[in-house]
C-alpha positions in Angstrom: 29.7 -6.7 -4.6 28.2 -7.4 -1.2 29.5 -9.6 1.6 28.3 -10.7 5.0 29.8 -8.6 7.8 29.4 -9.7 11.4 28.3 -7.3 14.1 27.4 -7.6 17.8 24.0 -6.0 18.1 21.2 -5.7 20.7 18.9 -8.7 19.9 15.7 -7.0 21.1 16.3 -4.0 18.8 17.1 -6.2 15.8 14.0 -8.2 16.4 11.8 -5.1 16.5 13.4 -3.7 13.4 12.8 -7.0 11.5 9.2 -7.0 12.6 8.6 -3.6 10.9 10.2 -4.4 7.5 10.1 -6.9 4.7 12.7 -9.5 5.5 13.8 -9.7 1.9 14.7 -6.0 2.0 16.4 -6.1 5.4 20.0 -5.4 4.3 18.9 -3.0 1.6 17.0 -0.9 4.1 20.0 -0.8 6.5 22.3 0.3 3.7 19.9 3.0 2.5 19.4 4.3 6.0 23.1 4.7 6.7 23.7 6.4 3.4 20.7 8.7 3.4 19.6 9.4 7.0 22.0 8.2 9.7 24.1 10.8 11.6 26.4 10.5 14.6 24.7 11.9 17.7 25.4 15.6 18.3 26.3 14.7 21.8 28.9 12.0 21.0 28.8 10.8 24.5 25.5 9.1 23.7 27.5 6.4 21.9 28.9 5.2 25.2 25.5 4.0 26.3 25.7 1.4 23.6 29.0 -0.1 24.8 27.7 -2.1 27.8 24.5 -3.7 26.5 23.4 -7.2 25.9 24.5 -8.2 22.4 24.3 -11.1 20.0 26.0 -11.8 16.7 24.1 -10.5 13.7 25.5 -10.8 10.1 24.4 -8.2 7.6 25.1 -8.1 3.8 26.9 -4.8 3.0 28.6 -3.4 0.0 32.1 -1.8 0.3 30.7 1.7 0.2 28.6 1.1 3.3 31.6 -0.6 5.1 33.7 2.4 4.3 31.0 4.7 5.6 30.9 2.8 8.9 34.7 3.0 9.2 34.5 6.8 8.6 31.9 7.1 11.4 34.2 5.0 13.7 37.1 7.4 12.8 35.0 10.5 13.6 33.8 9.0 16.9 37.4 8.1 17.9 38.6 11.6 17.0 36.0 12.9 19.5 37.2 10.6 22.3 34.9 7.6 22.0 36.3 4.1 21.9 34.3 3.0 18.9 34.1 0.2 16.4 31.7 -0.8 13.6 29.4 -2.7 16.0 29.0 0.3 18.3 28.1 2.5 15.3 25.7 -0.1 14.0 24.0 -0.5 17.4 23.4 3.3 17.5 22.3 3.1 13.9 19.8 0.4 14.6 18.3 2.4 17.5 17.8 5.4 15.2 16.4 3.2 12.4 13.9 1.7 14.8 12.7 5.2 15.8 12.4 6.1 12.1 10.4 2.9 11.3 8.0 3.5 14.2 7.4 7.1 13.2 6.8 6.0 9.6 4.5 3.1 10.7 2.6 5.5 12.9 2.3 8.0 10.1 1.0 5.4 7.7 -1.5 3.9 10.0 -2.8 7.4 11.0 -3.0 8.7 7.5 -4.2 5.6 5.5 -6.5 2.7 6.1 -6.9 -0.5 4.0 -10.6 -1.1 3.8 -12.4 -3.9 2.0 -15.6 -2.7 0.1 -18.0 -4.8 -1.9 -19.2 -3.7 -5.3 -21.5 -5.0 -8.0 -19.6 -7.8 -9.8 -17.6 -6.5 -12.7 -16.8 -3.1 -11.0 -13.1 -3.8 -10.7 -12.7 -4.9 -14.3 -14.6 -1.8 -15.5 -12.4 0.5 -13.4 -9.2 -1.2 -14.6 -10.1 -0.3 -18.2 -9.2 3.2 -17.4 -7.0 3.1 -14.2 -4.1 0.7 -13.5 -4.1 -1.3 -10.4 -1.0 0.6 -9.2 -2.9 3.9 -9.6 -6.3 2.8 -8.3 -5.9 4.0 -4.7 -4.6 7.4 -5.7 -7.3 8.0 -8.4 -10.2 6.9 -6.1 -9.0 9.0 -3.2 -8.5 12.1 -5.4 -12.0 11.7 -6.9 -13.6 11.4 -3.5 -11.7 14.4 -2.1 -12.0 16.7 -5.1 -15.1 15.7 -7.1 -17.5 13.2 -5.6 -20.9 14.5 -4.5 -23.5 11.9 -3.5 -26.8 11.9 -5.3 -29.9 12.7 -3.3 -31.6 9.4 -4.1 -31.3 7.6 -0.8 -33.5 4.7 -1.9 -31.0 3.9 -4.7 -28.1 4.1 -2.2 -29.8 1.6 0.1 -30.1 -1.0 -2.6 -27.5 -3.8 -2.1 -26.2 -5.5 -5.2 -27.1 -9.2 -5.4 -24.0 -10.4 -7.3 -21.0 -8.8 -5.6 -17.2 -8.8 -5.5 -14.9 -7.3 -2.9 -11.5 -5.6 -3.2 -9.4 -3.5 -0.9 -8.8 0.2 -1.3 -6.2 2.0 0.7 -8.0 5.1 1.9 -6.5 8.4 2.9 -7.9 9.5 6.2 -9.3 12.6 4.7 -11.3 10.6 2.1 -12.4 8.2 4.7 -13.7 11.1 6.9 -15.4 12.7 3.9 -17.5 9.6 3.2 -18.3 9.3 6.9 -19.4 13.0 6.9 -21.8 12.3 4.0 -23.2 9.3 5.9 -23.8 11.5 8.9 -25.4 14.3 6.8 -27.8 11.8 5.2 -28.7 10.3 8.6 -30.7 7.5 6.8 -30.4 3.9 7.9 -28.9 1.8 5.1 -26.9 4.7 3.6 -23.5 3.5 4.6 -19.9 4.2 3.8 -19.9 1.2 1.5 -23.0 2.4 -0.3 -21.4 5.8 -0.9 -18.1 4.1 -2.1 -20.1 2.1 -4.6 -21.7 5.3 -5.9 -18.4 7.2 -5.9 -16.6 4.5 -8.0 -19.6 4.2 -10.4 -19.4 8.0 -10.9 -15.6 7.8 -11.4 -16.0 5.1 -14.1 -18.7 7.1 -15.8 -16.5 10.2 -15.8 -13.6 8.2 -17.3 -15.7 6.4 -19.9 -18.4 8.8 -20.9 -20.9 6.1 -20.4 -22.7 4.5 -17.5 -20.8 2.1 -15.2 -23.7 -0.4 -15.5 -23.3 -0.5 -19.3 -19.6 -1.2 -18.9 -20.2 -4.0 -16.5 -22.9 -5.6 -18.7 -20.4 -5.4 -21.6 -17.7 -7.0 -19.4 -20.0 -9.9 -18.5 -20.9 -10.3 -22.2 -17.2 -10.4 -23.1 -16.5 -13.0 -20.4 -19.4 -15.1 -21.6 -18.3 -15.0 -25.2 -14.7 -16.0 -24.2 -16.0 -18.9 -22.1 -18.2 -20.1 -25.0 -15.4 -19.9 -27.5 -13.0 -21.8 -25.3 -15.6 -24.5 -24.7 -17.1 -24.9 -28.1 -14.6 -23.3 -30.5 -14.8 -20.4 -33.0 -17.1 -21.9 -35.5 -19.8 -22.8 -33.1 -19.5 -19.4 -31.5 -20.0 -17.7 -34.8 -23.1 -19.9 -35.5 -24.5 -19.1 -32.1 -24.0 -15.3 -32.5 -25.5 -15.5 -36.0 -28.5 -17.3 -34.5 -29.0 -14.6 -31.8 -28.7 -11.8 -34.5 -31.2 -13.6 -36.7 -33.7 -13.9 -33.8 -33.2 -10.2 -33.0 
């Protein structure tokens, strides 16, 4: 059972921490940090620098295990000669959490980039036949890094699809760089990173499906058209229309 516990913390540090995390996970992240990563400073005197600082009241939802852990840290600090309380430990904890969040944010931003690409309409649906949305980024990145080789047909790469859709892919920096390296090696105007991404995803779909990505997208469009017709006119009229097309064929 969790309860709101009041602390006096540095408002500027609290504000920076909240800016880096999901507000709905605020208390959970604090609890997890104290149980999994926080440690008292090796130089216990460092805690003293958090005694005379500007503070403001900050309630945090904690479970009893976390409260007991804070009390244990207070006890340890007092045994080493520091006049400590829960708020002092929490102030130090927040400063360490902020460092951790900044390092994590810096790592994420340096290693991954969320990039919006445009593909021929139906590409996403074709890909999701074989890859879940949750696994999409991982599978695409691995394919680019381990298997993708651009075809030599630069004229085909320069063709832009007329009917397009966009979706975001979270790219590993290495995969991002590999696409840019291919672009540089081609050195042809119109052969862009997006063009290579379109080709890479098409190759991936073909590998997973043992058929061409274009065939899958045509089939997807047909499925969508049939569903729309059935919902508009009903099963009987759909059956008649399909029979009509078969007869004409």
